[in-house]
VMD Tcl script that draws the C-alpha trace (Angstrom):
set ca {
  {-19.97 26.05 22.78}
  {-17.34 25.28 20.06}
  {-18.10 24.44 16.54}
  {-15.83 22.03 14.93}
  {-15.03 22.37 11.16}
  {-15.87 18.76 10.11}
  {-13.22 19.31 6.95}
  {-10.58 20.12 9.53}
  {-11.42 17.10 11.65}
  {-11.15 14.73 8.75}
  {-7.81 16.11 7.73}
  {-6.68 15.63 11.18}
  {-7.81 11.96 11.23}
  {-6.13 11.50 7.81}
  {-2.79 13.06 8.83}
  {-2.75 10.84 12.03}
  {-3.55 7.86 9.86}
  {-1.16 8.40 7.12}
  {1.58 10.27 9.50}
  {2.04 12.72 6.73}
  {0.64 16.06 5.72}
  {1.55 15.44 2.10}
  {-0.31 11.95 2.08}
  {-3.31 13.64 3.77}
  {-3.39 16.11 1.06}
  {-3.04 13.66 -1.79}
  {-6.06 11.83 -0.22}
  {-8.28 14.87 0.09}
  {-7.22 16.37 -3.47}
  {-5.71 19.42 -1.65}
  {-2.54 20.88 -0.87}
  {0.16 20.43 2.14}
  {-0.19 24.19 3.12}
  {-4.13 24.07 3.07}
  {-4.19 20.89 5.33}
  {-1.81 22.53 7.59}
  {-3.69 25.70 7.80}
  {-6.98 23.45 8.70}
  {-5.26 21.70 11.58}
  {-3.89 24.87 12.93}
  {-7.17 26.50 13.01}
  {-8.89 23.29 14.53}
  {-5.94 23.24 17.22}
  {-6.62 27.07 17.79}
  {-10.35 26.52 18.24}
  {-9.76 23.54 20.62}
  {-6.95 25.21 22.40}
  {-4.97 22.14 22.24}
  {-1.81 21.01 20.38}
  {-2.87 17.83 18.43}
  {0.17 17.10 16.41}
  {3.90 17.12 17.17}
  {5.73 18.32 13.93}
  {9.47 17.71 13.01}
  {11.12 17.94 9.41}
  {11.02 14.12 9.17}
  {8.05 13.02 11.36}
  {4.22 13.80 12.21}
  {2.89 12.21 15.29}
  {0.10 12.82 17.64}
  {0.63 14.73 21.05}
  {-1.03 13.26 23.84}
  {-4.01 15.73 23.37}
  {-4.19 14.71 19.88}
  {-4.19 10.90 20.82}
  {-7.07 11.56 23.42}
  {-8.95 13.34 20.72}
  {-8.41 10.76 17.80}
  {-11.31 8.52 18.85}
  {-13.80 10.94 18.96}
  {-12.64 12.62 15.73}
  {-13.12 9.44 13.99}
  {-16.54 9.03 15.36}
  {-17.58 12.58 14.36}
  {-16.16 11.99 10.77}
  {-18.20 8.88 10.52}
  {-21.31 10.34 11.83}
  {-21.09 13.30 9.18}
  {-20.51 10.64 6.45}
  {-23.21 8.75 7.58}
  {-25.55 11.76 7.76}
  {-24.59 12.71 4.18}
  {-25.17 9.18 3.01}
  {-28.64 9.14 4.06}
  {-29.75 10.93 0.83}
  {-27.62 8.32 -1.36}
  {-30.04 6.70 -3.86}
  {-27.98 3.49 -3.92}
  {-24.61 2.05 -2.90}
  {-21.81 2.55 -5.26}
  {-19.44 -0.32 -5.86}
  {-15.47 0.17 -6.58}
  {-13.95 -2.93 -8.25}
  {-10.10 -2.57 -7.71}
  {-7.53 -5.08 -8.65}
  {-4.10 -5.21 -6.88}
  {-0.99 -7.04 -7.73}
  {-0.65 -9.95 -4.99}
  {3.24 -8.69 -4.65}
  {1.75 -5.55 -3.16}
  {-0.47 -6.84 -0.63}
  {0.94 -7.07 3.26}
  {-0.07 -6.99 6.68}
  {-0.84 -3.42 5.97}
  {-4.02 -4.14 3.94}
  {-6.35 -3.90 6.83}
  {-5.28 -0.49 7.37}
  {-5.41 0.66 3.75}
  {-9.21 -0.59 3.51}
  {-10.05 1.10 6.80}
  {-8.93 4.48 5.50}
  {-10.80 4.12 2.34}
  {-13.94 3.19 4.17}
  {-13.65 6.25 6.40}
  {-13.49 8.40 3.18}
  {-17.04 7.08 1.97}
  {-18.66 4.47 4.03}
  {-21.34 4.24 1.39}
  {-18.86 2.85 -1.15}
  {-18.86 -0.83 -1.71}
  {-15.15 -2.08 -2.35}
  {-14.61 -5.19 -4.27}
  {-11.10 -6.21 -4.12}
  {-9.42 -8.61 -6.32}
  {-5.88 -9.73 -5.77}
  {-3.85 -11.49 -8.73}
  {-0.73 -11.08 -10.82}
  {0.13 -7.67 -12.25}
  {-0.56 -9.14 -15.77}
  {-3.84 -10.72 -14.83}
  {-5.12 -7.44 -13.14}
  {-4.00 -5.33 -16.05}
  {-5.87 -7.40 -18.63}
  {-8.87 -7.32 -16.31}
  {-8.53 -3.42 -16.35}
  {-7.94 -3.24 -19.91}
  {-11.06 -5.58 -20.80}
  {-13.38 -3.20 -18.46}
  {-13.72 -5.80 -15.71}
  {-12.04 -3.45 -13.19}
  {-12.64 0.30 -12.37}
  {-8.88 0.54 -11.20}
  {-5.78 -1.68 -11.07}
  {-2.69 -1.20 -8.82}
  {0.03 -3.26 -10.32}
  {3.92 -3.22 -11.00}
  {5.51 -2.09 -14.09}
  {7.12 -4.78 -15.75}
  {6.37 -3.41 -19.43}
  {8.38 -0.29 -20.14}
  {6.64 -0.01 -23.38}
  {3.61 1.08 -21.72}
  {3.76 4.58 -20.30}
  {0.01 5.46 -19.29}
  {-1.07 5.31 -15.49}
  {0.02 7.16 -12.60}
  {3.22 6.35 -10.77}
  {2.33 5.87 -6.88}
  {5.71 4.85 -5.74}
  {8.78 2.79 -6.28}
  {9.08 -0.48 -4.52}
  {12.29 -1.98 -3.33}
  {12.73 -5.99 -3.88}
  {15.02 -8.06 -1.64}
  {16.03 -11.64 -1.19}
  {14.15 -12.22 1.59}
  {14.56 -15.37 4.11}
  {14.40 -16.43 7.65}
  {17.43 -15.40 9.70}
  {18.64 -18.91 9.94}
  {18.23 -19.80 6.46}
  {20.97 -22.17 5.44}
  {22.58 -22.23 2.13}
  {25.35 -24.74 1.84}
  {28.23 -23.22 -0.21}
  {28.28 -25.10 -3.74}
  {24.65 -25.97 -3.49}
  {21.80 -24.35 -5.81}
  {20.19 -21.42 -4.11}
  {16.73 -22.98 -2.93}
  {14.02 -20.62 -4.09}
  {10.19 -20.14 -3.21}
  {8.41 -18.60 -6.20}
  {5.10 -18.11 -7.80}
  {4.00 -20.21 -10.77}
  {4.96 -19.01 -14.21}
  {4.20 -16.64 -16.15}
  {5.15 -14.40 -12.91}
  {7.03 -11.49 -13.79}
  {8.58 -11.33 -10.40}
  {9.74 -14.92 -10.64}
  {11.12 -14.01 -14.34}
  {13.04 -11.06 -12.76}
  {14.53 -13.20 -9.90}
  {15.74 -16.31 -11.70}
  {17.01 -14.06 -14.63}
  {19.22 -12.23 -12.13}
  {20.49 -15.31 -10.76}
  {21.26 -16.77 -14.33}
  {23.00 -13.39 -15.31}
  {25.19 -13.85 -12.43}
  {25.63 -17.58 -12.90}
  {24.28 -18.64 -9.61}
  {22.72 -22.06 -9.61}
  {19.26 -22.37 -8.13}
  {16.33 -24.76 -7.72}
  {12.65 -24.13 -6.96}
  {11.64 -26.04 -4.03}
  {8.52 -24.28 -3.28}
  {5.77 -22.85 -5.69}
  {3.28 -20.73 -4.03}
  {-0.37 -19.34 -4.73}
  {0.31 -15.97 -3.40}
  {2.62 -13.76 -1.50}
  {1.36 -14.90 1.87}
  {2.04 -18.70 0.68}
  {5.78 -17.58 -0.14}
  {6.19 -15.78 3.11}
  {5.08 -19.06 4.92}
  {7.67 -20.88 3.02}
  {10.32 -18.23 3.81}
  {9.45 -18.09 7.65}
  {9.74 -22.00 7.72}
  {13.22 -21.56 6.41}
  {12.31 -23.58 3.44}
  {13.78 -21.50 0.84}
  {14.59 -17.66 0.02}
  {12.37 -15.29 -2.29}
  {12.18 -12.40 -4.25}
  {9.90 -10.14 -2.37}
  {8.80 -6.50 -2.04}
  {10.66 -5.59 1.11}
  {7.45 -3.77 2.64}
  {5.51 -7.07 2.28}
  {8.19 -9.27 3.69}
  {6.92 -11.48 6.44}
  {7.69 -10.41 10.25}
  {11.01 -11.55 11.34}
  {12.52 -12.22 7.90}
  {15.68 -10.54 6.35}
  {17.22 -9.59 3.26}
  {20.10 -12.09 2.80}
  {21.09 -10.82 -0.71}
  {24.14 -9.08 0.56}
  {25.41 -11.87 2.78}
  {24.93 -14.35 0.21}
  {26.52 -12.18 -2.43}
  {23.19 -12.32 -4.43}
  {22.78 -9.94 -7.45}
  {20.75 -6.68 -6.69}
  {17.32 -6.80 -7.50}
  {15.77 -3.74 -9.56}
  {13.23 -1.56 -8.13}
  {9.87 -1.41 -9.76}
  {7.41 1.22 -10.03}
  {3.85 0.82 -8.71}
  {1.15 2.12 -11.22}
  {-2.30 3.14 -10.75}
  {-4.53 2.76 -13.60}
  {-8.07 4.30 -13.60}
  {-10.61 6.14 -15.56}
  {-13.23 6.90 -13.09}
  {-15.53 9.79 -13.37}
  {-17.44 9.47 -10.09}
  {-16.12 12.09 -7.58}
  {-16.59 9.71 -4.53}
  {-15.03 6.88 -6.05}
  {-12.06 9.14 -7.24}
  {-11.73 10.28 -3.49}
  {-11.56 6.62 -2.32}
  {-8.83 5.93 -4.76}
  {-6.92 9.01 -3.87}
  {-7.01 7.81 -0.24}
  {-5.94 4.25 -1.50}
  {-2.87 5.68 -3.35}
  {-1.82 8.05 -0.34}
  {-2.21 5.12 1.89}
  {0.21 3.14 -0.24}
  {2.94 5.96 -0.22}
  {2.62 6.37 3.52}
  {3.12 2.56 4.18}
  {6.09 2.50 1.82}
  {7.48 5.40 3.25}
}
mol new
graphics top color blue
foreach p $ca { graphics top sphere $p radius 0.5 }
foreach p [lrange $ca 0 end-1] q [lrange $ca 1 end] { graphics top cylinder $p $q radius 0.2 }
display resetview
């Protein structure tokens, strides 16, 4: 009877989910070479090739796809067994900028839950400014925000997000008329960035929709009402970047920063997974 290394199985699940040895290593606080060695030993023990590796791509083999569901169940059972001795549930309060939350949030939360099922995750979504203020005042354990203030250099850079002028493919902008914008209410930093770029380029604009979050702006964009400055990763399905076609000014990229001072090892592990998931989804 074969005995499976639970850490190797967990590494396999993370590589499968994040499609990256590097991101899995980040989530586990390990190295890429160590993760690769664990999975090679797992494959050797099973006598099956679980992952197909190329210089730019990691994907499941047919055997890996067949093994994945059972591997998830094994990791979950192991975590549940370990959690039997927990004195109480722990809570992790994380604030995320609403500009960074897209359709991939469900997968991000799933990966965090697999890391530590006993961890209660409280997620707050607001502007980067509001989340950073809440973190500084001690209301959050961690915050993931866009860096708009170059004077503040603390925190960990997770990745760099690209912005685009996002609109429906059939968005109509008659020549000579002000550009119809969908924005968030002031004092949104992304709004300031977008209108500042238009003003600097001498392009007239008018707000036709003010949303209460990226999802509402996405709805206005999908309806063809307006164009909006959004992170490309969270743009609504079917939308396009019309910046080049309309000769709009290029929007600057923006660093995504993780702020945290957690001491709890389990919570730090969940945050590592969260950061790795953001990087994987952006890549």
